[in-house]
N, CA, C and O of each residue as an XYZ file, in Angstrom:
380
protein
N      25.431     78.237    182.183
C      26.802     78.854    182.064
C      27.909     78.322    182.907
O      29.040     78.292    182.420
N      27.703     77.897    184.123
C      29.153     77.635    184.952
C      29.296     76.547    183.805
O      30.003     76.546    182.797
N      28.251     75.481    184.373
C      28.957     74.277    183.896
C      29.709     74.004    182.665
O      30.809     73.484    182.482
N      28.738     74.542    181.786
C      30.331     74.553    180.580
C      31.080     75.759    180.872
O      30.441     76.412    180.048
N      31.837     76.554    181.313
C      32.784     77.292    181.453
C      33.769     75.970    182.185
O      34.941     75.984    181.806
N      33.424     74.943    183.102
C      33.880     74.279    183.741
C      34.601     73.383    182.719
O      35.822     73.225    182.695
N      33.546     72.699    181.709
C      33.609     72.175    181.037
C      35.197     72.447    179.879
O      36.040     71.590    179.610
N      35.166     73.748    179.450
C      35.639     74.466    178.952
C      37.672     73.956    179.280
O      38.676     73.781    178.590
N      37.187     73.904    181.126
C      38.656     74.170    181.908
C      38.982     73.068    181.620
O      39.752     72.909    180.672
N      38.780     72.612    181.925
C      38.770     71.079    182.051
C      39.200     70.027    181.119
O      39.608     68.872    181.244
N      38.868     71.173    179.720
C      39.629     70.039    178.394
C      40.948     70.243    177.862
O      41.881     69.618    177.357
N      40.484     71.797    178.321
C      42.381     72.867    178.674
C      43.043     72.552    179.244
O      44.198     72.218    178.980
N      42.584     72.563    180.056
C      43.529     71.339    181.201
C      44.258     70.389    180.759
O      45.471     70.438    180.966
N      43.747     69.423    180.126
C      43.990     67.342    179.515
C      44.715     68.258    178.635
O      45.878     68.540    178.923
N      44.130     68.784    177.538
C      44.920     69.029    176.649
C      46.402     69.849    177.381
O      47.518     69.331    177.420
N      46.228     70.518    177.639
C      47.962     70.901    178.049
C      48.892     70.215    178.512
O      50.101     70.311    178.299
N      47.976     69.069    179.561
C      48.759     68.117    180.422
C      49.579     66.690    179.211
O      50.526     65.915    179.344
N      48.563     66.971    178.096
C      48.788     66.099    177.302
C      50.042     66.059    175.988
O      50.675     65.227    175.339
N      49.856     67.954    176.148
C      50.664     68.184    175.305
C      52.422     68.984    176.288
O      53.513     69.159    175.745
N      52.110     69.245    177.562
C      53.378     67.721    178.012
C      53.966     66.961    178.694
O      54.754     67.054    179.635
N      53.340     65.875    177.919
C      53.118     65.176    178.588
C      53.271     63.996    179.765
O      53.736     62.862    179.881
N      52.721     64.793    180.396
C      52.945     65.101    182.029
C      51.285     63.866    182.467
O      50.803     63.361    181.453
N      50.850     63.633    183.290
C      49.775     62.502    183.409
C      48.441     63.812    184.262
O      48.597     64.780    185.007
N      47.516     63.311    183.791
C      46.301     64.488    184.277
C      46.401     65.476    186.068
O      46.017     66.591    186.421
N      46.952     64.595    186.617
C      47.188     64.874    187.458
C      48.270     65.738    188.340
O      48.199     66.353    189.404
N      49.496     65.437    187.203
C      51.351     66.579    187.124
C      52.068     65.755    188.218
O      51.760     64.708    188.788
N      53.258     66.687    188.328
C      54.185     65.866    189.182
C      54.270     66.127    190.367
O      55.487     66.216    190.529
N      53.807     66.309    191.301
C      53.069     66.266    192.600
C      53.116     64.782    192.908
O      53.976     64.213    193.580
N      51.628     64.022    192.074
C      51.365     62.639    192.454
C      52.484     61.895    191.713
O      52.327     60.720    192.046
N      53.504     61.970    190.903
C      54.937     61.389    190.567
C      55.700     61.167    191.562
O      56.134     60.151    192.105
N      55.851     62.821    191.805
C      56.629     62.437    193.647
C      55.240     61.535    194.981
O      55.634     61.086    196.058
N      54.868     61.517    194.874
C      53.987     60.872    195.323
C      54.182     59.054    195.816
O      54.436     58.383    196.816
N      53.884     58.894    194.444
C      54.797     57.461    193.611
C      56.048     56.925    194.449
O      56.213     56.170    195.408
N      56.766     57.622    193.686
C      58.379     57.134    193.879
C      59.260     57.630    195.370
O      60.300     57.089    195.748
N      58.554     58.790    196.088
C      59.370     58.603    197.308
C      58.497     58.059    198.555
O      57.448     57.416    198.506
N      59.417     58.615    199.995
C      58.718     57.965    200.833
C      57.903     58.657    201.510
O      57.425     59.613    200.898
N      57.461     58.462    202.920
C      56.655     59.885    202.612
C      57.390     59.933    203.932
O      56.587     60.331    204.776
N      58.750     59.662    204.554
C      59.833     60.786    205.278
C      60.061     61.430    204.749
O      60.091     62.505    205.347
N      60.549     61.546    202.775
C      61.427     62.364    202.149
C      60.239     63.463    201.622
O      60.475     64.671    201.588
N      58.935     62.886    201.219
C      57.844     63.672    200.704
C      57.242     65.160    202.024
O      56.366     66.013    201.883
N      58.312     64.849    203.347
C      58.149     65.506    204.157
C      58.970     66.976    203.996
O      58.702     68.129    204.333
N      59.949     66.424    203.403
C      60.888     67.180    203.199
C      61.242     68.653    201.799
O      62.145     69.448    201.536
N      59.694     68.230    201.201
C      59.834     68.778    199.764
C      58.736     69.133    199.161
O      57.756     68.477    199.512
N      58.537     70.003    198.317
C      57.220     71.039    197.130
C      58.315     71.604    196.307
O      59.304     72.312    196.499
N      57.430     70.688    194.785
C      57.021     71.830    193.372
C      56.954     72.710    194.047
O      56.319     73.130    195.014
N      58.144     73.098    193.046
C      57.746     74.778    192.721
C      58.058     74.905    191.654
O      57.748     76.077    191.439
N      58.702     74.316    190.286
C      57.650     75.047    189.139
C      58.356     73.319    187.665
O      59.294     72.576    187.955
N      57.896     73.256    186.906
C      58.200     72.109    186.328
C      58.098     72.968    184.997
O      56.995     73.500    184.874
N      59.003     73.224    183.967
C      59.237     74.324    182.683
C      60.188     73.131    181.441
O      60.988     72.200    181.532
N      59.871     73.470    180.957
C      60.846     72.607    179.514
C      61.632     71.263    180.510
O      62.718     71.258    181.088
N      60.992     70.624    180.446
C      61.622     69.231    180.746
C      62.704     68.873    182.508
O      63.313     67.904    182.962
N      62.426     70.247    182.954
C      63.177     70.093    184.405
C      62.056     70.509    185.696
O      61.444     71.576    185.748
N      61.961     69.382    186.712
C      61.056     69.932    187.617
C      62.437     70.078    188.655
O      63.487     69.494    188.922
N      61.477     71.539    189.108
C      62.172     71.991    190.774
C      61.340     72.106    191.486
O      60.143     72.391    191.509
N      62.423     71.742    192.348
C      61.820     71.156    193.415
C      62.659     71.634    194.978
O      63.550     70.884    195.376
N      62.200     73.308    196.065
C      62.341     73.192    197.359
C      62.795     72.441    198.029
O      61.844     71.670    198.160
N      63.461     72.099    198.514
C      63.951     71.382    199.733
C      64.138     72.159    201.123
O      64.666     73.266    201.016
N      63.773     71.729    202.440
C      64.013     71.983    203.942
C      65.496     72.062    204.130
O      65.760     72.851    205.037
N      66.476     71.557    203.627
C      67.719     72.016    204.578
C      68.688     71.760    203.399
O      68.623     71.422    202.217
N      70.018     72.236    204.712
C      70.710     71.044    202.858
C      71.070     69.528    203.275
O      71.796     68.915    202.493
N      70.712     68.999    204.211
C      70.257     67.637    204.200
C      70.466     67.299    203.695
O      71.516     66.802    203.288
N      69.278     67.412    203.358
C      67.955     66.894    202.568
C      68.362     66.892    201.105
O      68.348     65.934    200.333
N      68.920     68.800    200.747
C      68.671     68.563    199.007
C      70.457     67.478    199.061
O      70.382     66.350    198.574
N      71.544     67.829    199.513
C      72.501     66.772    199.730
C      72.064     65.419    199.455
O      72.594     64.842    198.506
N      71.105     64.772    200.195
C      70.884     63.332    199.883
C      69.984     63.252    198.578
O      69.844     62.171    198.006
N      69.285     64.581    198.047
C      68.646     63.847    197.405
C      69.566     63.789    196.154
O      69.554     62.952    195.251
N      70.616     65.216    196.364
C      71.485     64.870    195.208
C      72.548     63.837    194.859
O      73.422     63.576    194.033
N      71.825     63.299    196.237
C      73.270     61.308    195.867
C      71.755     60.559    194.558
O      71.959     60.187    193.402
N      71.333     60.561    194.784
C      69.998     59.472    194.557
C      69.512     60.024    193.375
O      69.026     59.167    192.636
N      69.472     61.261    192.905
C      69.140     62.183    191.990
C      68.842     60.510    190.303
O      67.944     59.950    189.672
N      69.763     60.523    190.392
C      69.641     59.866    188.932
C      68.793     58.289    188.891
O      68.226     57.775    187.927
N      68.994     57.592    190.744
C      68.289     56.755    190.767
C      66.100     57.484    190.703
O      64.973     57.060    190.444
N      66.891     58.883    191.196
C      64.512     59.703    191.398
C      64.402     58.999    190.118
O      63.568     58.097    190.046
N      64.991     59.228    189.285
C      64.940     59.923    187.990
C      64.123     58.512    186.972
O      63.215     58.491    186.141
N      65.003     57.488    187.575
C      64.906     57.018    187.101
C      63.412     55.993    186.912
O      62.736     55.352    186.108
N      63.528     56.390    188.212
C      62.023     55.813    188.933
C      60.455     57.091    188.461
O      59.228     57.109    188.565
N      61.495     57.905    187.975
C      59.740     58.522    187.650
C      59.363     58.455    186.542
O      58.233     58.492    186.054
N      61.154     58.266    185.779
C      60.584     57.640    183.863
C      59.850     56.290    183.803
O      59.997     55.606    182.790
N      59.215     55.932    184.622
C      58.743     54.719    184.549
C      56.924     55.268    184.249
O      56.037     54.678    183.634
N      56.900     56.434    184.879
C      55.990     57.165    184.880
C      55.054     58.616    183.590
O      54.048     58.967    182.973
N      56.197     58.828    183.902
C      56.197     60.048    182.807
C      57.994     59.967    181.959
O      58.732     59.254    182.639
N      58.649     60.503    180.792
C      59.138     60.875    179.679
C      59.088     62.471    179.890
O      59.641     63.212    179.078
N      58.472     62.918    180.897
C      58.571     64.064    180.020
C      59.297     64.853    181.292
O      59.553     66.031    181.045
N      59.579     64.493    182.301
C      60.876     64.710    183.454
C      62.092     64.410    183.275
O      62.564     63.326    183.617
N      63.155     65.913    182.367
C      64.605     64.739    181.927
C      64.991     65.149    182.905
O      65.616     64.153    183.270
N      65.223     66.311    184.166
C      66.026     67.016    184.904
C      65.185     66.638    186.076
O      64.256     65.836    185.980
N      65.642     67.424    187.547
C      65.297     67.820    188.604
C      66.465     68.879    188.918
O      67.630     68.622    188.614
N      66.186     69.792    189.391
C      67.084     70.528    190.402
C      66.673     70.828    191.658
O      65.556     71.307    191.856
N      67.366     70.625    192.443
C      67.055     70.762    194.222
C      67.160     71.955    194.769
O      68.311     72.383    194.685
N      66.596     72.495    195.170
C      66.890     73.292    196.279
C      66.791     74.078    196.710
O      66.613     75.014    195.930
N      66.804     74.527    198.487
C      66.341     75.212    199.791
C      65.732     75.941    199.493
O      66.036     76.677    198.554
N      64.553     76.061    200.197
C      63.595     77.099    199.848
C      62.194     76.753    201.475
O      62.623     76.030    202.374
N      61.026     77.197    201.595
C      60.086     77.204    201.766
C      59.544     75.742    201.537
O      60.075     75.190    200.573
N      58.863     75.200    202.025
C      58.415     73.397    201.760
C      57.078     73.930    202.225
O      56.171     73.408    201.576
N      56.658     74.773    203.112
C      54.781     74.303    203.633
C      53.645     74.770    202.697
O      52.473     74.509    202.969
């Protein structure tokens, strides 16, 4: 019975991802493709809602850096998905 439950759960998750227009792996995977390892060490995905990706950044300096390059980052993300329309950076826990 557990196998059927797992299968149903996987199908539902796949349908939800298609509905949102995201790849099955989610926004974390997309960020891994468009950011450097150094940049990835300073962020954590907080939420994805209505086309907005919320990202926690570990310091104000990195928040400023990401905001400077926000448009370029969005254009690189759009090569992988059109579901992410905006990114909001805020200082918070990244662990």
